[in-house]
C-alpha positions in Angstrom: -81.3 110.8 31.8 -84.9 110.7 30.9 -87.3 107.9 31.7 -87.2 106.8 28.0 -83.5 106.6 28.1 -83.6 104.8 31.3 -86.1 102.4 29.9 -84.2 101.9 26.6 -80.7 102.0 28.1 -80.0 98.2 28.0 -81.1 97.6 24.4 -78.9 100.4 23.2 -75.8 98.8 24.9 -76.7 95.4 23.5 -76.9 96.8 20.0 -73.5 98.4 20.4 -72.0 95.1 21.6 -73.6 93.2 18.7 -72.1 95.7 16.3 -68.6 95.1 17.7 -68.8 91.2 17.7 -68.7 90.7 13.8 -65.2 92.2 13.7 -64.0 89.8 16.4 -65.6 86.8 14.7 -64.0 87.6 11.4 -60.6 87.9 13.1 -61.1 84.5 14.7 -62.1 83.0 11.4 -58.9 84.4 9.7 -56.8 83.0 12.5 -58.5 79.6 12.1 -57.9 79.7 8.4 -54.3 80.4 8.9 -54.0 77.6 11.4 -55.8 75.3 9.1 -53.5 76.2 6.2 -50.4 75.7 8.4 -51.7 72.3 9.5 -52.5 71.3 5.9 -49.0 72.4 4.8 -47.5 70.3 7.7 -49.7 67.4 6.7 -48.6 67.6 3.1 -44.9 67.8 4.2 -45.5 64.7 6.4 -47.1 62.8 3.5 -44.1 63.7 1.3 -41.7 62.5 4.0 -43.7 59.3 4.4 -43.6 58.7 0.6 -39.9 59.4 0.6 -39.3 56.9 3.4 -41.4 54.3 1.6 -39.4 54.8 -1.5 -36.1 54.4 0.5 -37.5 51.3 2.1 -38.4 49.9 -1.4 -34.9 50.6 -2.7 -33.3 49.1 0.4 -35.5 46.0 0.0 -34.3 45.7 -3.6 -30.7 46.0 -2.5 -31.2 43.4 0.2 -32.7 41.0 -2.3 -29.8 41.5 -4.7 -27.4 41.0 -1.8 -29.2 37.8 -0.8 -29.1 36.4 -4.3 -25.3 37.2 -4.5 -24.7 35.6 -1.1 -26.7 32.5 -2.2 -24.6 32.3 -5.4 -21.4 32.6 -3.4 -22.5 29.9 -1.0 -23.3 27.6 -3.8 -19.9 28.3 -5.4 -18.2 27.5 -2.1 -20.1 24.3 -1.8 -19.1 23.4 -5.3 -15.5 24.2 -4.6 -15.5 22.1 -1.4 -17.0 19.2 -3.3 -14.4 19.5 -6.1 -11.6 19.7 -3.5 -13.0 16.6 -1.8 -13.2 14.8 -5.1 -9.6 15.9 -6.0 -8.3 14.5 -2.7 -10.1 11.2 -3.3 -8.8 11.0 -6.8 -5.2 11.7 -5.8 -5.5 8.9 -3.2 -7.0 6.6 -5.8 -4.1 7.4 -8.2 -1.6 6.4 -5.6 -3.4 3.2 -4.8 -3.7 2.4 -8.5 0.0 3.1 -9.0 0.8 0.6 -6.2 -1.6 -2.0 -7.7 -0.1 -1.5 -11.1 3.4 -2.1 -9.7 2.2 -5.2 -8.0 0.5 -6.4 -11.2 3.6 -5.7 -13.2 5.7 -7.7 -10.7 3.3 -10.5 -10.8 3.2 -10.6 -14.6 6.9 -10.5 -14.7 7.2 -13.4 -12.4 4.5 -15.4 -14.3 6.4 -14.7 -17.5 9.6 -16.0 -16.0 7.8 -19.1 -14.7 6.3 -19.6 -18.2 9.7 -19.2 -19.9 11.4 -21.6 -17.4 8.6 -24.1 -17.3 7.7 -23.9 -21.0 9.9 -26.8 -21.8 9.5 -30.2 -20.1 11.9 -31.1 -17.3 13.1 -34.1 -19.4 14.2 -31.6 -22.1 15.9 -29.4 -19.5 17.7 -32.5 -18.1 18.8 -33.5 -21.6 20.2 -30.1 -22.3 22.1 -30.1 -19.1 23.5 -33.5 -19.8 24.7 -32.4 -23.2 26.4 -29.4 -21.7 28.1 -31.6 -19.1 29.2 -34.1 -21.8 30.6 -31.3 -24.0 32.5 -29.9 -21.1 33.9 -33.4 -20.3 35.0 -33.9 -23.9 36.7 -30.5 -23.9 38.5 -31.3 -20.7 39.7 -34.7 -22.1 40.9 -32.9 -25.3 43.3 -30.8 -23.2 45.2 -33.9 -21.7 48.9 -34.4 -22.5 49.7 -36.3 -25.7 52.3 -38.7 -24.2 52.9 -39.6 -20.5 56.2 -39.2 -18.8 58.3 -42.3 -18.1 61.8 -43.0 -16.7 64.6 -43.9 -19.1 67.9 -44.8 -17.6 69.0 -43.0 -14.5 66.9 -39.8 -14.9 63.3 -39.0 -15.8 62.5 -38.2 -19.4 60.3 -39.3 -22.3 61.0 -42.8 -23.4 61.5 -43.3 -27.1 61.7 -46.4 -29.1 64.5 -47.0 -31.5 62.2 -46.7 -34.4 61.0 -43.3 -33.2 57.4 -44.5 -32.6 57.4 -43.8 -28.8 54.4 -46.1 -28.1 56.5 -49.1 -27.2 58.1 -47.3 -24.3 54.9 -46.0 -22.6 54.3 -47.1 -18.9 50.9 -48.9 -18.4 50.8 -47.7 -14.8 51.0 -44.1 -15.8 48.1 -44.7 -18.2 46.1 -46.3 -15.4 46.8 -43.5 -12.9 45.9 -40.9 -15.5 42.6 -42.7 -16.3 41.8 -42.8 -12.6 42.4 -39.1 -12.2 40.2 -38.3 -15.2 37.4 -40.5 -13.9 37.7 -38.8 -10.5 37.5 -35.4 -12.1 34.5 -36.5 -14.2 32.7 -37.9 -11.2 33.4 -34.6 -9.3 32.1 -32.6 -12.2 29.0 -34.8 -12.4 28.4 -34.4 -8.7 28.7 -30.6 -9.1 26.3 -30.6 -12.0 23.8 -32.8 -10.0 24.0 -30.3 -7.1 23.4 -27.4 -9.5 20.5 -29.1 -11.0 18.9 -29.9 -7.6 19.4 -26.3 -6.6 17.8 -25.1 -9.8 14.9 -27.4 -9.2 14.5 -26.1 -5.6 14.6 -22.5 -6.9 11.9 -23.4 -9.5 9.7 -24.9 -6.9 10.2 -21.9 -4.6 9.3 -19.6 -7.4 6.2 -21.6 -8.2 5.2 -21.5 -4.5 5.9 -17.8 -4.4 3.7 -17.2 -7.5 0.9 -19.3 -6.0 1.2 -17.3 -2.8 1.1 -14.0 -4.7 -1.9 -15.1 -6.7 -3.7 -16.1 -3.5 -2.7 -12.8 -1.9 -4.0 -10.9 -5.0 -7.3 -12.8 -4.8 -7.6 -12.0 -1.1 -6.8 -8.3 -1.7 -9.4 -8.2 -4.5 -12.0 -9.7 -2.2 -11.1 -7.2 0.6 -11.3 -4.4 -2.0 -14.8 -5.4 -3.1 -15.9 -5.8 0.6 -14.5 -2.4 1.5 -16.1 -0.8 -1.6 -19.4 -2.1 -0.5 -18.9 -0.9 3.1 -17.5 2.5 2.3 -19.9 3.4 -0.5 -22.8 4.0 2.0 -20.5 5.9 4.4 -19.3 8.2 1.7 -22.9 8.8 0.5 -23.9 9.6 4.1 -20.9 12.0 4.5 -21.8 13.8 1.3 -25.4 14.0 2.4 -24.3 15.5 5.8 -22.2 18.1 3.9 -25.4 19.1 2.1 -24.6 17.9 -1.3 -27.6 15.7 -1.6 -30.3 18.5 -1.4 -28.3 20.7 -3.8 -27.8 17.9 -6.2 -31.6 17.0 -6.1 -32.5 20.6 -6.7 -30.0 20.8 -9.5 -31.3 17.6 -11.0 -34.9 19.0 -10.9 -33.7 22.2 -12.6 -31.9 20.1 -15.2 -35.0 18.0 -15.8 -37.1 21.2 -16.3 -34.4 22.6 -18.7 -34.4 19.2 -20.6 -38.2 19.3 -20.9 -37.9 22.8 -22.4 -35.0 22.0 -24.7 -36.2 18.7 -26.0 -34.1 15.7 -27.0 -30.8 17.5 -27.1 -31.1 18.6 -23.4 -32.1 15.0 -22.5 -29.0 13.6 -24.0 -26.9 16.2 -22.3 -28.5 15.4 -18.9 -27.9 11.7 -19.5 -24.3 12.3 -20.3 -23.9 14.5 -17.3 -25.6 12.0 -15.0 -23.3 9.2 -16.4 -20.2 11.3 -15.8 -21.4 12.0 -12.2 -22.0 8.3 -11.7 -18.4 7.6 -12.9 -17.0 10.1 -10.5 -19.0 8.6 -7.6 -17.7 5.1 -8.6 -14.1 6.4 -8.6 -14.6 8.1 -5.2 -16.0 4.8 -3.8 -13.0 2.8 -5.2 -10.6 5.4 -3.7 -12.2 5.3 -0.3 -12.1 1.5 -0.4 -8.5 1.3 -1.6 -7.2 3.8 1.1 -6.9 1.3 4.0 -5.0 -1.2 1.8 -1.9 1.0 1.3 0.0 -0.6 4.2 -1.0 -4.1 3.2 -0.1 -3.8 -0.4 3.3 -2.2 0.3 4.4 -5.1 2.6 7.7 -6.7 1.7 7.7 -10.2 0.3 10.1 -13.0 1.0 13.1 -12.9 -1.3 14.0 -15.9 -3.4 17.0 -18.0 -2.2 
């Protein structure tokens, strides 16, 4: 190797190395481009997966919202059914109580009608009619007496006859006297019996009047208790309905009905008023049923029978 070669040896090697490096750099760039493209492809796939997951979540959220609305509707329907069932139970109880009260009123009216029919005429008129009946019965009894008394004629008993065939001359005065005494005794016995019957009827009438007054007082007492229980049970029933959750639902329903009435105009207002009135009637019926429930045993109690 010459001195020039020795002097220029290093630069020549460096030039050869520099000539080989562009190929390696281009190979590295290609590899980087491929890696970058693969990463971009993976990133696009990840973005598509994320978008697909977001779409699925949106669909699931819509399904959950629909299920929530359906469950809320079913819950409201169950609350309405429970309220209707409670109202039906209260109405059935009220019907039974009203039937008992109607029977009691019918019995009271029947007894009052009997008292009016019996006490419609004065007692003097009743006494006069009874005396006329007794007199007619006495006259009928006297009309059935024998035409001629029996008398003794000769040795044996037999009707006595006068020679002229009249028969009055042979009558015995003692037989007439005895027969008159017997008739007076029978009349006095009949009069005593009639007096006893009349006294018994008067006692029965007085008892019936006392019974009627007692029933009227009992009815007034029951009505007072009914009103008192209605006042006491109305607040309890409202509180129970509020505990069951009907108060909030009814307030929300009333607000919705008011909004609908404001949109619909006068017709909606009249419908809302009618509906509120019907609801008030149902509440009043429920309060009466709850108040009348404790009186079932009291109303069905037996009364003292007349003698």
